[in-house]
KETOR-52858 format. One record per residue: residue number from 1; residue in three letters; x, y, z of N, C-alpha, C in turn. Coordinates in steps of 0.05 Angstrom, whole numbers, m for minus. Layout:
<sites>
<site><k>NUM</k><r>ALA</r><n_east>X</n_east><n_north>Y</n_north><n_up>Z</n_up><ca_east>X</ca_east><ca_north>Y</ca_north><ca_up>Z</ca_up><c_east>X</c_east><c_north>Y</c_north><c_up>Z</c_up></site>
...
</sites>
This chain:
<sites>
<site><k>1</k><r>LYS</r><n_east>2236</n_east><n_north>1784</n_north><n_up>2063</n_up><ca_east>2217</ca_east><ca_north>1763</ca_north><ca_up>2064</ca_up><c_east>2190</c_east><c_north>1773</c_north><c_up>2072</c_up></site>
<site><k>2</k><r>LEU</r><n_east>2169</n_east><n_north>1759</n_north><n_up>2063</n_up><ca_east>2142</ca_east><ca_north>1767</ca_north><ca_up>2070</ca_up><c_east>2131</c_east><c_north>1753</c_north><c_up>2094</c_up></site>
<site><k>3</k><r>SER</r><n_east>2148</n_east><n_north>1738</n_north><n_up>2108</n_up><ca_east>2138</ca_east><ca_north>1722</ca_north><ca_up>2130</ca_up><c_east>2125</c_east><c_north>1738</c_north><c_up>2152</c_up></site>
<site><k>4</k><r>PHE</r><n_east>2134</n_east><n_north>1763</n_north><n_up>2157</n_up><ca_east>2121</ca_east><ca_north>1779</ca_north><ca_up>2178</ca_up><c_east>2093</c_east><c_north>1786</c_north><c_up>2170</c_up></site>
<site><k>5</k><r>LEU</r><n_east>2086</n_east><n_north>1787</n_north><n_up>2144</n_up><ca_east>2059</ca_east><ca_north>1793</ca_north><ca_up>2135</ca_up><c_east>2040</c_east><c_north>1769</c_north><c_up>2137</c_up></site>
<site><k>6</k><r>LEU</r><n_east>2052</n_east><n_north>1746</n_north><n_up>2139</n_up><ca_east>2036</ca_east><ca_north>1721</ca_north><ca_up>2138</ca_up><c_east>2031</c_east><c_north>1709</c_north><c_up>2166</c_up></site>
<site><k>7</k><r>ARG</r><n_east>2040</n_east><n_north>1722</n_north><n_up>2187</n_up><ca_east>2037</ca_east><ca_north>1711</ca_north><ca_up>2213</ca_up><c_east>2007</c_east><c_north>1710</c_north><c_up>2221</c_up></site>
<site><k>8</k><r>ASP</r><n_east>2001</n_east><n_north>1692</n_north><n_up>2238</n_up><ca_east>1973</ca_east><ca_north>1688</ca_north><ca_up>2247</ca_up><c_east>1964</c_east><c_north>1711</c_north><c_up>2265</c_up></site>
<site><k>9</k><r>ASN</r><n_east>1942</n_east><n_north>1722</n_north><n_up>2258</n_up><ca_east>1930</ca_east><ca_north>1743</ca_north><ca_up>2274</ca_up><c_east>1900</c_east><c_north>1743</c_north><c_up>2268</c_up></site>
<site><k>10</k><r>GLU</r><n_east>1885</n_east><n_north>1735</n_north><n_up>2287</n_up><ca_east>1856</ca_east><ca_north>1732</ca_north><ca_up>2284</ca_up><c_east>1842</c_east><c_north>1758</c_north><c_up>2276</c_up></site>
<site><k>11</k><r>SER</r><n_east>1852</n_east><n_north>1781</n_north><n_up>2285</n_up><ca_east>1838</ca_east><ca_north>1806</ca_north><ca_up>2281</ca_up><c_east>1843</c_east><c_north>1818</c_north><c_up>2253</c_up></site>
<site><k>12</k><r>ILE</r><n_east>1861</n_east><n_north>1807</n_north><n_up>2238</n_up><ca_east>1868</ca_east><ca_north>1818</ca_north><ca_up>2212</ca_up><c_east>1852</c_east><c_north>1803</c_north><c_up>2190</c_up></site>
<site><k>13</k><r>LYS</r><n_east>1838</n_east><n_north>1818</n_north><n_up>2174</n_up><ca_east>1823</ca_east><ca_north>1806</ca_north><ca_up>2151</ca_up><c_east>1844</c_east><c_north>1797</c_north><c_up>2130</c_up></site>
<site><k>14</k><r>ARG</r><n_east>1843</n_east><n_north>1772</n_north><n_up>2124</n_up><ca_east>1861</ca_east><ca_north>1760</ca_north><ca_up>2105</ca_up><c_east>1846</c_east><c_north>1750</c_north><c_up>2081</c_up></site>
<site><k>15</k><r>GLU</r><n_east>1860</n_east><n_north>1751</n_north><n_up>2058</n_up><ca_east>1848</ca_east><ca_north>1741</ca_north><ca_up>2033</ca_up><c_east>1870</c_east><c_north>1728</c_north><c_up>2017</c_up></site>
<site><k>16</k><r>LYS</r><n_east>1862</n_east><n_north>1712</n_north><n_up>1998</n_up><ca_east>1882</ca_east><ca_north>1699</ca_north><ca_up>1980</ca_up><c_east>1889</c_east><c_north>1719</c_north><c_up>1958</c_up></site>
<site><k>17</k><r>ILE</r><n_east>1915</n_east><n_north>1722</n_north><n_up>1954</n_up><ca_east>1926</ca_east><ca_north>1741</ca_north><ca_up>1935</ca_up><c_east>1944</c_east><c_north>1727</c_north><c_up>1915</c_up></site>
<site><k>18</k><r>SER</r><n_east>1937</n_east><n_north>1727</n_north><n_up>1890</n_up><ca_east>1955</ca_east><ca_north>1717</ca_north><ca_up>1869</ca_up><c_east>1977</c_east><c_north>1737</c_north><c_up>1865</c_up></site>
<site><k>19</k><r>MET</r><n_east>2002</n_east><n_north>1728</n_north><n_up>1869</n_up><ca_east>2024</ca_east><ca_north>1747</ca_north><ca_up>1867</ca_up><c_east>2028</c_east><c_north>1757</c_north><c_up>1838</c_up></site>
<site><k>20</k><r>TRP</r><n_east>2023</n_east><n_north>1740</n_north><n_up>1818</n_up><ca_east>2025</ca_east><ca_north>1749</ca_north><ca_up>1790</ca_up><c_east>2005</c_east><c_north>1771</c_north><c_up>1785</c_up></site>
<site><k>21</k><r>ASP</r><n_east>1980</n_east><n_north>1767</n_north><n_up>1792</n_up><ca_east>1959</ca_east><ca_north>1788</ca_north><ca_up>1788</ca_up><c_east>1966</c_east><c_north>1813</c_north><c_up>1804</c_up></site>
<site><k>22</k><r>TYR</r><n_east>1975</n_east><n_north>1809</n_north><n_up>1828</n_up><ca_east>1982</ca_east><ca_north>1832</ca_north><ca_up>1845</ca_up><c_east>2003</c_east><c_north>1849</c_north><c_up>1832</c_up></site>
<site><k>23</k><r>PHE</r><n_east>2025</n_east><n_north>1837</n_north><n_up>1823</n_up><ca_east>2046</ca_east><ca_north>1853</ca_north><ca_up>1811</ca_up><c_east>2039</c_east><c_north>1865</c_north><c_up>1784</c_up></site>
<site><k>24</k><r>GLN</r><n_east>2022</n_east><n_north>1852</n_north><n_up>1769</n_up><ca_east>2012</ca_east><ca_north>1864</ca_north><ca_up>1744</ca_up><c_east>1996</c_east><c_north>1889</c_north><c_up>1750</c_up></site>
<site><k>25</k><r>ASN</r><n_east>1979</n_east><n_north>1888</n_north><n_up>1770</n_up><ca_east>1963</ca_east><ca_north>1911</ca_north><ca_up>1778</ca_up><c_east>1980</c_east><c_north>1933</c_north><c_up>1790</c_up></site>
<site><k>26</k><r>LYS</r><n_east>1999</n_east><n_north>1925</n_north><n_up>1808</n_up><ca_east>2016</ca_east><ca_north>1944</ca_north><ca_up>1822</ca_up><c_east>2033</c_east><c_north>1959</c_north><c_up>1802</c_up></site>
<site><k>27</k><r>THR</r><n_east>2045</n_east><n_north>1945</n_north><n_up>1783</n_up><ca_east>2062</ca_east><ca_north>1959</ca_north><ca_up>1764</ca_up><c_east>2046</c_east><c_north>1978</c_north><c_up>1746</c_up></site>
<site><k>28</k><r>SER</r><n_east>2021</n_east><n_north>1970</n_north><n_up>1740</n_up><ca_east>2004</ca_east><ca_north>1988</ca_north><ca_up>1724</ca_up><c_east>1998</c_east><c_north>2013</c_north><c_up>1740</c_up></site>
<site><k>29</k><r>GLU</r><n_east>1993</n_east><n_north>2011</n_north><n_up>1766</n_up><ca_east>1988</ca_east><ca_north>2034</ca_north><ca_up>1782</ca_up><c_east>2011</c_east><c_north>2053</c_north><c_up>1784</c_up></site>
<site><k>30</k><r>ILE</r><n_east>2035</n_east><n_north>2042</n_north><n_up>1785</n_up><ca_east>2059</ca_east><ca_north>2059</ca_north><ca_up>1790</ca_up><c_east>2074</c_east><c_north>2066</c_north><c_up>1764</c_up></site>
<site><k>31</k><r>GLN</r><n_east>2064</n_east><n_north>2056</n_north><n_up>1742</n_up><ca_east>2077</ca_east><ca_north>2061</ca_north><ca_up>1716</ca_up><c_east>2080</c_east><c_north>2090</c_north><c_up>1709</c_up></site>
<site><k>32</k><r>GLU</r><n_east>2060</n_east><n_north>2107</n_north><n_up>1715</n_up><ca_east>2062</ca_east><ca_north>2135</ca_north><ca_up>1709</ca_up><c_east>2086</c_east><c_north>2148</c_north><c_up>1722</c_up></site>
<site><k>33</k><r>LEU</r><n_east>2090</n_east><n_north>2141</n_north><n_up>1747</n_up><ca_east>2113</ca_east><ca_north>2152</ca_north><ca_up>1762</ca_up><c_east>2139</c_east><c_north>2142</c_north><c_up>1748</c_up></site>
<site><k>34</k><r>ALA</r><n_east>2140</n_east><n_north>2117</n_north><n_up>1741</n_up><ca_east>2164</ca_east><ca_north>2106</ca_north><ca_up>1727</ca_up><c_east>2168</c_east><c_north>2119</c_north><c_up>1700</c_up></site>
<site><k>35</k><r>ASN</r><n_east>2146</n_east><n_north>2124</n_north><n_up>1686</n_up><ca_east>2149</ca_east><ca_north>2137</ca_north><ca_up>1659</ca_up><c_east>2160</c_east><c_north>2166</c_north><c_up>1662</c_up></site>
<site><k>36</k><r>SER</r><n_east>2155</n_east><n_north>2179</n_north><n_up>1684</n_up><ca_east>2165</ca_east><ca_north>2206</ca_north><ca_up>1688</ca_up><c_east>2196</c_east><c_north>2207</c_north><c_up>1688</c_up></site>
<site><k>37</k><r>LYS</r><n_east>2209</n_east><n_north>2184</n_north><n_up>1694</n_up><ca_east>2238</ca_east><ca_north>2183</ca_north><ca_up>1693</ca_up><c_east>2248</c_east><c_north>2163</c_north><c_up>1671</c_up></site>
<site><k>38</k><r>ASN</r><n_east>2229</n_east><n_north>2155</n_north><n_up>1654</n_up><ca_east>2235</ca_east><ca_north>2136</ca_north><ca_up>1632</ca_up><c_east>2248</c_east><c_north>2111</c_north><c_up>1644</c_up></site>
<site><k>39</k><r>ILE</r><n_east>2235</n_east><n_north>2100</n_north><n_up>1664</n_up><ca_east>2244</ca_east><ca_north>2075</ca_north><ca_up>1677</ca_up><c_east>2225</c_east><c_north>2053</c_north><c_up>1670</c_up></site>
<site><k>40</k><r>LYS</r><n_east>2236</n_east><n_north>2030</n_north><n_up>1662</n_up><ca_east>2220</ca_east><ca_north>2007</ca_north><ca_up>1656</ca_up><c_east>2220</c_east><c_north>1987</c_north><c_up>1679</c_up></site>
<site><k>41</k><r>ILE</r><n_east>2196</n_east><n_north>1977</n_north><n_up>1686</n_up><ca_east>2193</ca_east><ca_north>1958</ca_north><ca_up>1708</ca_up><c_east>2191</c_east><c_north>1930</c_north><c_up>1695</c_up></site>
<site><k>42</k><r>ASN</r><n_east>2209</n_east><n_north>1912</n_north><n_up>1703</n_up><ca_east>2209</ca_east><ca_north>1884</ca_north><ca_up>1693</ca_up><c_east>2203</c_east><c_north>1865</c_north><c_up>1716</c_up></site>
<site><k>43</k><r>ILE</r><n_east>2184</n_east><n_north>1847</n_north><n_up>1711</n_up><ca_east>2176</ca_east><ca_north>1827</ca_north><ca_up>1731</ca_up><c_east>2185</c_east><c_north>1799</c_north><c_up>1722</c_up></site>
<site><k>44</k><r>ASN</r><n_east>2199</n_east><n_north>1785</n_north><n_up>1740</n_up><ca_east>2206</ca_east><ca_north>1758</ca_north><ca_up>1735</ca_up><c_east>2194</c_east><c_north>1741</c_north><c_up>1758</c_up></site>
<site><k>45</k><r>LEU</r><n_east>2173</n_east><n_north>1728</n_north><n_up>1752</n_up><ca_east>2159</ca_east><ca_north>1711</ca_north><ca_up>1772</ca_up><c_east>2163</c_east><c_north>1682</c_north><c_up>1762</c_up></site>
<site><k>46</k><r>GLN</r><n_east>2179</n_east><n_north>1667</n_north><n_up>1777</n_up><ca_east>2185</ca_east><ca_north>1640</ca_north><ca_up>1767</ca_up><c_east>2160</c_east><c_north>1623</c_north><c_up>1763</c_up></site>
<site><k>47</k><r>LYS</r><n_east>2141</n_east><n_north>1625</n_north><n_up>1781</n_up><ca_east>2115</ca_east><ca_north>1613</ca_north><ca_up>1777</ca_up><c_east>2095</c_east><c_north>1628</c_north><c_up>1795</c_up></site>
<site><k>48</k><r>ASP</r><n_east>2070</n_east><n_north>1629</n_north><n_up>1786</n_up><ca_east>2050</ca_east><ca_north>1643</ca_north><ca_up>1801</ca_up><c_east>2045</c_east><c_north>1627</c_north><c_up>1827</c_up></site>
<site><k>49</k><r>PHE</r><n_east>2041</n_east><n_north>1642</n_north><n_up>1848</n_up><ca_east>2033</ca_east><ca_north>1630</ca_north><ca_up>1873</ca_up><c_east>2015</c_east><c_north>1648</c_north><c_up>1888</c_up></site>
<site><k>50</k><r>THR</r><n_east>2001</n_east><n_north>1638</n_north><n_up>1907</n_up><ca_east>1981</ca_east><ca_north>1653</ca_north><ca_up>1922</ca_up><c_east>1990</c_east><c_north>1654</c_north><c_up>1951</c_up></site>
<site><k>51</k><r>ILE</r><n_east>1987</n_east><n_north>1678</n_north><n_up>1963</n_up><ca_east>1991</ca_east><ca_north>1680</ca_north><ca_up>1992</ca_up><c_east>1965</c_east><c_north>1688</c_north><c_up>2005</c_up></site>
<site><k>52</k><r>GLU</r><n_east>1963</n_east><n_north>1684</n_north><n_up>2030</n_up><ca_east>1940</ca_east><ca_north>1692</ca_north><ca_up>2045</ca_up><c_east>1949</c_east><c_north>1713</c_north><c_up>2065</c_up></site>
<site><k>53</k><r>SER</r><n_east>1940</n_east><n_north>1738</n_north><n_up>2060</n_up><ca_east>1949</ca_east><ca_north>1760</ca_north><ca_up>2077</ca_up><c_east>1929</c_east><c_north>1783</c_north><c_up>2074</c_up></site>
<site><k>54</k><r>ASN</r><n_east>1935</n_east><n_north>1805</n_north><n_up>2087</n_up><ca_east>1918</ca_east><ca_north>1828</ca_north><ca_up>2085</ca_up><c_east>1929</c_east><c_north>1846</c_north><c_up>2063</c_up></site>
<site><k>55</k><r>ILE</r><n_east>1912</n_east><n_north>1853</n_north><n_up>2044</n_up><ca_east>1921</ca_east><ca_north>1868</ca_north><ca_up>2021</ca_up><c_east>1933</c_east><c_north>1896</c_north><c_up>2029</c_up></site>
<site><k>56</k><r>TYR</r><n_east>1923</n_east><n_north>1907</n_north><n_up>2050</n_up><ca_east>1933</ca_east><ca_north>1933</ca_north><ca_up>2059</ca_up><c_east>1962</c_east><c_north>1931</c_north><c_up>2066</c_up></site>
<site><k>57</k><r>TYR</r><n_east>1970</n_east><n_north>1910</n_north><n_up>2081</n_up><ca_east>1999</ca_east><ca_north>1907</ca_north><ca_up>2088</ca_up><c_east>2016</c_east><c_north>1902</c_north><c_up>2064</c_up></site>
<site><k>58</k><r>ILE</r><n_east>2006</n_east><n_north>1886</n_north><n_up>2046</n_up><ca_east>2021</ca_east><ca_north>1880</ca_north><ca_up>2021</ca_up><c_east>2025</c_east><c_north>1906</c_north><c_up>2006</c_up></site>
<site><k>59</k><r>ASP</r><n_east>2004</n_east><n_north>1921</n_north><n_up>2003</n_up><ca_east>2006</ca_east><ca_north>1947</ca_north><ca_up>1988</ca_up><c_east>2026</c_east><c_north>1966</c_north><c_up>2001</c_up></site>
<site><k>60</k><r>ARG</r><n_east>2025</n_east><n_north>1968</n_north><n_up>2027</n_up><ca_east>2043</ca_east><ca_north>1986</ca_north><ca_up>2041</ca_up><c_east>2072</c_east><c_north>1978</c_north><c_up>2036</c_up></site>
<site><k>61</k><r>LEU</r><n_east>2078</n_east><n_north>1952</n_north><n_up>2037</n_up><ca_east>2105</ca_east><ca_north>1943</ca_north><ca_up>2033</ca_up><c_east>2114</c_east><c_north>1949</c_north><c_up>2004</c_up></site>
<site><k>62</k><r>PHE</r><n_east>2098</n_east><n_north>1941</n_north><n_up>1984</n_up><ca_east>2108</ca_east><ca_north>1943</ca_north><ca_up>1957</ca_up><c_east>2105</c_east><c_north>1972</c_north><c_up>1946</c_up></site>
<site><k>63</k><r>ASP</r><n_east>2086</n_east><n_north>1987</n_north><n_up>1955</n_up><ca_east>2085</ca_east><ca_north>2015</ca_north><ca_up>1947</ca_up><c_east>2111</c_east><c_north>2029</c_north><c_up>1956</c_up></site>
<site><k>64</k><r>ASN</r><n_east>2120</n_east><n_north>2024</n_north><n_up>1980</n_up><ca_east>2144</ca_east><ca_north>2036</ca_north><ca_up>1990</ca_up><c_east>2169</c_east><c_north>2027</c_north><c_up>1974</c_up></site>
<site><k>65</k><r>ILE</r><n_east>2171</n_east><n_north>2001</n_north><n_up>1970</n_up><ca_east>2194</ca_east><ca_north>1990</ca_north><ca_up>1956</ca_up><c_east>2195</c_east><c_north>2001</c_north><c_up>1927</c_up></site>
<site><k>66</k><r>LEU</r><n_east>2173</n_east><n_north>2000</n_north><n_up>1913</n_up><ca_east>2173</ca_east><ca_north>2009</ca_north><ca_up>1885</ca_up><c_east>2176</c_east><c_north>2039</c_north><c_up>1882</c_up></site>
<site><k>67</k><r>SER</r><n_east>2163</n_east><n_north>2054</n_north><n_up>1899</n_up><ca_east>2166</ca_east><ca_north>2083</ca_north><ca_up>1897</ca_up><c_east>2195</c_east><c_north>2092</c_north><c_up>1903</c_up></site>
<site><k>68</k><r>ASN</r><n_east>2208</n_east><n_north>2079</n_north><n_up>1923</n_up><ca_east>2236</ca_east><ca_north>2084</ca_north><ca_up>1929</ca_up><c_east>2254</c_east><c_north>2075</c_north><c_up>1906</c_up></site>
<site><k>69</k><r>ALA</r><n_east>2248</n_east><n_north>2053</n_north><n_up>1894</n_up><ca_east>2264</ca_east><ca_north>2043</ca_north><ca_up>1871</ca_up><c_east>2263</c_east><c_north>2063</c_north><c_up>1848</c_up></site>
<site><k>70</k><r>ILE</r><n_east>2240</n_east><n_north>2075</n_north><n_up>1844</n_up><ca_east>2238</ca_east><ca_north>2095</ca_north><ca_up>1822</ca_up><c_east>2251</c_east><c_north>2121</c_north><c_up>1831</c_up></site>
<site><k>71</k><r>PHE</r><n_east>2245</n_east><n_north>2131</n_north><n_up>1854</n_up><ca_east>2255</ca_east><ca_north>2156</ca_north><ca_up>1864</ca_up><c_east>2286</c_east><c_north>2157</c_north><c_up>1865</c_up></site>
<site><k>72</k><r>TYR</r><n_east>2298</n_east><n_north>2136</n_north><n_up>1874</n_up><ca_east>2327</ca_east><ca_north>2135</ca_north><ca_up>1878</ca_up><c_east>2342</c_east><c_north>2123</c_north><c_up>1854</c_up></site>
<site><k>73</k><r>ASN</r><n_east>2328</n_east><n_north>2117</n_north><n_up>1832</n_up><ca_east>2340</ca_east><ca_north>2106</ca_north><ca_up>1808</ca_up><c_east>2348</c_east><c_north>2129</c_north><c_up>1789</c_up></site>
<site><k>74</k><r>ASN</r><n_east>2366</n_east><n_north>2122</n_north><n_up>1771</n_up><ca_east>2374</ca_east><ca_north>2141</ca_north><ca_up>1750</ca_up><c_east>2353</c_east><c_north>2142</c_north><c_up>1728</c_up></site>
<site><k>75</k><r>TRP</r><n_east>2353</n_east><n_north>2163</n_north><n_up>1713</n_up><ca_east>2336</ca_east><ca_north>2166</ca_north><ca_up>1690</ca_up><c_east>2343</c_east><c_north>2144</c_north><c_up>1669</c_up></site>
<site><k>76</k><r>ASN</r><n_east>2324</n_east><n_north>2137</n_north><n_up>1653</n_up><ca_east>2328</ca_east><ca_north>2118</ca_north><ca_up>1631</ca_up><c_east>2341</c_east><c_north>2091</c_north><c_up>1641</c_up></site>
<site><k>77</k><r>ASN</r><n_east>2329</n_east><n_north>2080</n_north><n_up>1661</n_up><ca_east>2340</ca_east><ca_north>2056</ca_north><ca_up>1673</ca_up><c_east>2318</c_east><c_north>2034</c_north><c_up>1675</c_up></site>
<site><k>78</k><r>ASN</r><n_east>2324</n_east><n_north>2013</n_north><n_up>1688</n_up><ca_east>2306</ca_east><ca_north>1991</ca_north><ca_up>1692</ca_up><c_east>2304</c_east><c_north>1984</c_north><c_up>1722</c_up></site>
<site><k>79</k><r>ILE</r><n_east>2281</n_east><n_north>1973</n_north><n_up>1729</n_up><ca_east>2276</ca_east><ca_north>1962</ca_north><ca_up>1756</ca_up><c_east>2269</c_east><c_north>1933</c_north><c_up>1751</c_up></site>
<site><k>80</k><r>PHE</r><n_east>2283</n_east><n_north>1915</n_north><n_up>1764</n_up><ca_east>2277</ca_east><ca_north>1886</ca_north><ca_up>1761</ca_up><c_east>2265</c_east><c_north>1875</c_north><c_up>1787</c_up></site>
<site><k>81</k><r>ILE</r><n_east>2242</n_east><n_north>1862</n_north><n_up>1784</n_up><ca_east>2229</ca_east><ca_north>1850</ca_north><ca_up>1807</ca_up><c_east>2231</c_east><c_north>1820</c_north><c_up>1802</c_up></site>
<site><k>82</k><r>ASN</r><n_east>2247</n_east><n_north>1806</n_north><n_up>1819</n_up><ca_east>2249</ca_east><ca_north>1777</ca_north><ca_up>1817</ca_up><c_east>2235</c_east><c_north>1765</c_north><c_up>1841</c_up></site>
<site><k>83</k><r>ILE</r><n_east>2216</n_east><n_north>1748</n_north><n_up>1836</n_up><ca_east>2200</ca_east><ca_north>1736</ca_north><ca_up>1857</ca_up><c_east>2203</c_east><c_north>1706</c_north><c_up>1855</c_up></site>
<site><k>84</k><r>ARG</r><n_east>2209</n_east><n_north>1694</n_north><n_up>1878</n_up><ca_east>2212</ca_east><ca_north>1665</ca_north><ca_up>1878</ca_up><c_east>2203</c_east><c_north>1654</c_north><c_up>1905</c_up></site>
<site><k>85</k><r>LEU</r><n_east>2197</n_east><n_north>1629</n_north><n_up>1906</n_up><ca_east>2190</ca_east><ca_north>1616</ca_north><ca_up>1931</ca_up><c_east>2214</c_east><c_north>1602</c_north><c_up>1942</c_up></site>
<site><k>86</k><r>ASP</r><n_east>2219</n_east><n_north>1606</n_north><n_up>1968</n_up><ca_east>2241</ca_east><ca_north>1593</ca_north><ca_up>1982</ca_up><c_east>2231</c_east><c_north>1575</c_north><c_up>2004</c_up></site>
<site><k>87</k><r>TYR</r><n_east>2219</n_east><n_north>1553</n_north><n_up>1996</n_up><ca_east>2211</ca_east><ca_north>1534</ca_north><ca_up>2017</ca_up><c_east>2210</c_east><c_north>1507</c_north><c_up>2005</c_up></site>
</sites>
């Protein structure tokens, strides 16, 4: 869950982030690494939503998740990203 990234903290610069736009950009950034193992990244976002958080923390979280998914995945495979709201 992303709840730890959304907690109130006055000292952290927060901005509104469209999750659809974010994942489109993030997969474009990491696609070269995925291509090196012939891995396809698939995004399933039930509906676009916006969160208010610090982009640095979001990037750290998803860079780690996606790079690990590619690194520990088999060649010629798929990565599925399913994003939904649970509230």
